[in-house]
C-alpha positions in Angstrom: 33.5 -198.9 -62.3 31.2 -197.6 -59.7 27.2 -197.7 -60.9 26.1 -194.1 -61.6 23.3 -193.1 -59.2 19.9 -192.3 -60.3 18.0 -189.2 -59.6 14.2 -188.3 -60.7 13.9 -184.4 -60.6 10.5 -183.2 -60.7 9.7 -179.7 -61.9 6.8 -177.8 -60.6 4.5 -175.8 -62.7 6.6 -172.8 -62.2 9.7 -174.1 -63.7 7.5 -174.0 -67.0 5.8 -170.9 -67.1 2.1 -170.4 -68.3 2.1 -169.2 -71.9 4.4 -170.5 -74.6 6.9 -167.4 -74.4 7.2 -167.8 -70.8 7.6 -171.8 -71.2 10.4 -171.2 -73.8 12.2 -168.9 -71.2 11.3 -171.3 -68.1 12.3 -174.2 -69.6 15.9 -172.7 -70.2 16.2 -171.9 -66.9 15.4 -175.3 -65.5 17.8 -176.8 -68.1 20.7 -174.9 -66.5 19.8 -176.8 -63.0 19.4 -180.1 -64.8 22.7 -179.5 -66.6 24.1 -179.3 -63.1 23.0 -182.4 -62.0 24.1 -184.2 -65.1 27.6 -182.7 -64.3 27.7 -184.1 -60.7 27.4 -187.7 -62.6 24.2 -188.8 -61.8 21.7 -190.7 -64.5 19.0 -188.1 -64.7 15.2 -188.5 -65.2 12.9 -185.6 -65.4 9.4 -185.4 -64.6 7.2 -181.9 -64.7 3.9 -180.3 -63.8 1.3 -179.2 -66.6 -1.4 -177.5 -64.9 -1.5 -174.1 -66.9 -0.8 -176.0 -69.9 -3.6 -178.6 -69.9 -6.2 -176.5 -68.7 -5.2 -174.2 -71.9 -5.6 -177.2 -74.2 -8.8 -178.2 -72.8 -10.4 -174.7 -73.0 -8.9 -174.3 -76.7 -10.2 -177.9 -77.7 -13.6 -177.2 -76.0 -13.9 -173.9 -77.6 -13.2 -175.6 -81.1 -15.5 -178.3 -80.6 -18.3 -175.5 -79.6 -17.9 -173.9 -82.8 -17.6 -176.7 -85.3 -20.4 -179.0 -84.8 -18.7 -181.9 -86.7 -16.1 -182.4 -84.2 -16.3 -183.8 -80.5 -14.9 -182.7 -77.3 -11.7 -183.8 -76.5 -10.9 -186.2 -73.5 -8.8 -185.1 -70.5 -6.5 -188.1 -71.6 -5.9 -186.6 -74.8 -5.3 -183.2 -73.5 -2.8 -184.8 -71.1 -1.0 -186.4 -73.9 -0.7 -183.1 -75.8 0.7 -181.4 -73.0 3.1 -183.8 -72.3 4.5 -183.6 -76.0 4.6 -179.8 -76.1 6.0 -179.5 -72.8 8.5 -182.3 -73.8 9.6 -180.7 -76.9 10.6 -177.3 -75.2 12.2 -179.3 -72.4 14.4 -181.6 -74.2 15.7 -178.8 -76.7 16.7 -176.7 -73.9 18.4 -179.2 -72.1 20.2 -180.4 -75.3 21.3 -176.8 -76.0 22.5 -176.3 -72.2 24.7 -179.7 -72.4 26.4 -179.0 -75.7 27.4 -175.3 -74.5 29.1 -177.2 -71.5 30.6 -179.6 -74.0 28.3 -182.6 -72.9 27.0 -184.7 -75.5 24.1 -186.8 -74.2 20.9 -187.6 -75.9 17.6 -186.4 -74.4 14.4 -187.9 -75.0 10.4 -187.6 -74.0 8.2 -190.5 -73.4 4.5 -190.0 -73.4 3.5 -191.8 -70.1 0.6 -193.5 -69.2 -0.1 -194.1 -65.4 -2.3 -197.3 -64.2 -5.0 -196.1 -61.9 -7.7 -198.0 -60.1 -11.4 -197.4 -61.5 -12.7 -197.8 -57.9 -10.6 -195.3 -56.5 -12.5 -193.2 -54.3 -11.5 -190.1 -55.8 -13.6 -191.0 -58.8 -16.5 -190.5 -56.4 -15.4 -187.1 -54.7 -13.5 -185.1 -57.8 -11.4 -182.3 -56.5 -9.3 -180.9 -59.5 -10.5 -177.8 -61.0 -9.9 -177.5 -65.0 -10.6 -175.8 -68.2 -12.4 -172.5 -69.1 -15.3 -170.8 -67.2 -18.7 -172.1 -68.3 -22.1 -170.6 -68.5 -25.1 -171.9 -66.5 -26.5 -173.5 -69.6 -23.1 -174.9 -70.4 -22.7 -176.3 -66.6 -26.1 -177.9 -66.8 -25.2 -179.5 -69.9 -22.1 -181.0 -68.6 -23.7 -182.4 -65.5 -26.4 -184.0 -67.8 -23.2 -185.7 -69.6 -22.4 -187.2 -66.2 -19.3 -184.6 -65.5 -18.9 -183.0 -62.3 -19.2 -179.0 -62.1 -18.2 -176.5 -59.3 -18.9 -172.9 -58.9 -15.7 -170.6 -58.5 -15.0 -167.1 -57.8 -14.7 -167.0 -61.6 -17.8 -168.7 -62.7 -18.9 -172.7 -63.2 -15.9 -174.9 -63.8 -15.6 -178.7 -64.7 -13.7 -180.7 -61.7 -12.3 -184.1 -62.2 -10.9 -186.9 -60.1 -7.3 -187.1 -58.9 -6.7 -190.8 -58.3 -3.5 -192.4 -56.8 -1.1 -193.8 -59.6 -0.7 -197.5 -59.2 2.0 -198.4 -62.1 4.1 -196.5 -64.7 2.7 -198.4 -68.1 6.0 -197.4 -69.9 8.5 -198.1 -67.1 10.4 -200.4 -69.1 11.2 -198.2 -72.0 12.0 -195.7 -69.3 14.8 -198.0 -67.8 15.8 -198.9 -71.3 16.8 -195.2 -72.2 18.4 -194.9 -68.9 20.8 -197.9 -69.6 21.5 -196.5 -72.6 22.8 -193.3 -70.8 19.9 -190.8 -72.2 18.1 -188.1 -70.1 14.6 -189.0 -70.0 11.7 -186.9 -69.6 8.4 -188.5 -68.6 5.4 -188.9 -66.5 4.3 -185.3 -67.5 1.8 -183.8 -65.5 1.6 -186.9 -63.6 1.0 -189.3 -66.6 -2.0 -189.7 -68.5 -4.4 -191.8 -66.3 -5.5 -194.8 -67.8 -7.7 -197.9 -67.0 -7.2 -201.6 -68.0 -10.1 -203.0 -70.1 -8.7 -206.4 -71.2 -5.9 -205.7 -73.3 -6.8 -202.2 -74.0 -6.0 -199.0 -71.8 -8.9 -196.6 -71.9 -8.0 -192.8 -70.8 -9.7 -191.8 -67.6 -11.4 -188.4 -66.7 -8.8 -187.6 -64.5 -5.6 -185.6 -63.6 -2.7 -187.3 -61.6 -0.9 -185.5 -58.8 2.7 -184.9 -60.4 4.5 -185.5 -57.0 2.9 -188.6 -56.4 3.3 -189.8 -60.0 7.1 -188.9 -59.4 7.6 -190.8 -56.0 5.8 -193.9 -57.7 8.5 -193.5 -61.0 11.4 -193.1 -58.4 10.6 -196.2 -56.7 9.9 -198.3 -59.9 13.0 -197.1 -61.1 14.8 -197.9 -57.7 16.3 -194.4 -58.0 18.6 -193.1 -55.3 17.3 -189.5 -55.1 13.8 -187.8 -55.4 14.7 -184.2 -56.1 11.4 -182.0 -55.9 11.9 -178.5 -57.4 9.2 -176.1 -56.1 9.1 -172.3 -55.3 10.8 -172.1 -52.0 14.6 -172.8 -51.1 13.5 -175.3 -48.2 10.3 -176.2 -46.4 9.1 -174.4 -43.2 7.0 -175.3 -40.4 4.4 -172.6 -39.5 4.8 -171.2 -42.9 4.8 -167.5 -43.0 4.0 -167.2 -39.2 6.1 -165.4 -36.6 7.3 -168.6 -35.5 8.1 -170.1 -39.0 11.3 -172.6 -38.9 13.1 -173.8 -41.9 13.6 -177.6 -42.3 17.0 -179.1 -43.1 17.9 -182.8 -42.9 15.2 -184.6 -41.4 13.8 -188.2 -40.8 10.7 -190.0 -42.3 9.3 -190.3 -38.8 9.6 -186.6 -38.4 8.3 -185.7 -41.8 5.1 -187.9 -41.2 4.6 -186.3 -37.6 4.5 -182.9 -39.5 1.9 -184.1 -42.0 -0.4 -185.4 -39.1 0.4 -181.8 -37.7 -1.4 -180.5 -40.9 1.7 -178.3 -41.4 1.4 -178.8 -45.1 -1.5 -177.5 -47.5 -3.3 -180.5 -49.4 -2.5 -180.0 -53.4 1.0 -178.3 -52.6 3.4 -179.1 -50.2 1.7 -182.1 -48.6 1.7 -184.4 -51.8 5.3 -183.6 -51.8 5.8 -184.8 -48.3 3.8 -188.0 -49.1 5.7 -188.7 -52.2 8.9 -188.1 -50.6 8.1 -190.5 -47.5 6.6 -193.3 -49.8 9.8 -193.4 -51.8 12.4 -193.1 -49.0 10.6 -195.7 -47.1 10.6 -198.4 -50.2 14.4 -198.8 -50.2 18.0 -198.4 -48.1 20.0 -195.3 -48.3 17.4 -193.2 -50.4 16.9 -189.4 -49.9 14.2 -187.1 -50.9 15.0 -183.3 -51.4 12.5 -180.3 -51.7 14.2 -177.1 -52.7 14.2 -174.4 -55.6 15.5 -174.6 -59.2 18.2 -172.5 -58.1 19.4 -174.3 -55.2 19.1 -177.8 -57.0 23.1 -178.2 -57.3 23.5 -177.2 -53.9 20.7 -179.2 -52.1 22.3 -182.3 -54.1 25.6 -181.7 -52.5 23.8 -181.6 -49.1 24.4 -177.6 -49.0 20.8 -176.5 -49.3 16.8 -177.5 -49.4 15.0 -179.8 -47.0 16.2 -183.6 -47.2 14.2 -186.6 -46.0 16.1 -189.9 -44.9 15.3 -193.0 -43.3 16.8 -192.1 -40.1 19.2 -189.2 -38.7 
């Protein structure tokens, strides 16, 4: 019997909504796309963003600690773990229900995933990710006295944290075991929980990881065949929203890298998707990375939609 191919499906934050009711609805739509891919015969591993959710959790826990002096503020690593749990809960139930309606009985599980980061990553010296609620000037000064970073936004003062490059997926063997058992795995939520090694212990870092880079690393460590990044556009465009906008279909890694060097893609948005795709495709033979939207996911896997990056044309 031919070995089933493995696909890592990375869901963008718009696949999850911003509020609890929105998330319930959004995960049902995402589940349809994932079920389509299961029906194509792939082993499916799902990753997802968590920006609105982890921000909501961080804000809620900060407010709670502010009003209850017996409680300490919740670390970002713990907020990340919370977001993985409740997003995974909705996703796995939505996927399970969608599969059952199609006569497919396949287990779905969520693995709380930690990502090893380098404590000397330059990102820790130049934090860039805005998180949490709006702070007063007094609160912002207090955060800075504690050694945290704060920036002034249009809304007011907010904390900013580092976004280091992920180096290793701590739970990779557990994920592989679930795939071998023919389960759909949800993991690396929100880029995973950033941790640093301290002897035999893993210590949570005050950081968030770019989920596309985490998804790319996961796909590399799994030796997956396809990295499917689902975002808000059906395909990637050069000169986006300009008069000379041009849609990209099937392109080579060399072309993809040249477009990045031309600054065609915005940092924190499309650029990390291309960086993850390039790294993944270059690390193995016969791999491909696809960028498309949830409604076009099945067609893209069949080569009929989206932007596909391959080693060579």
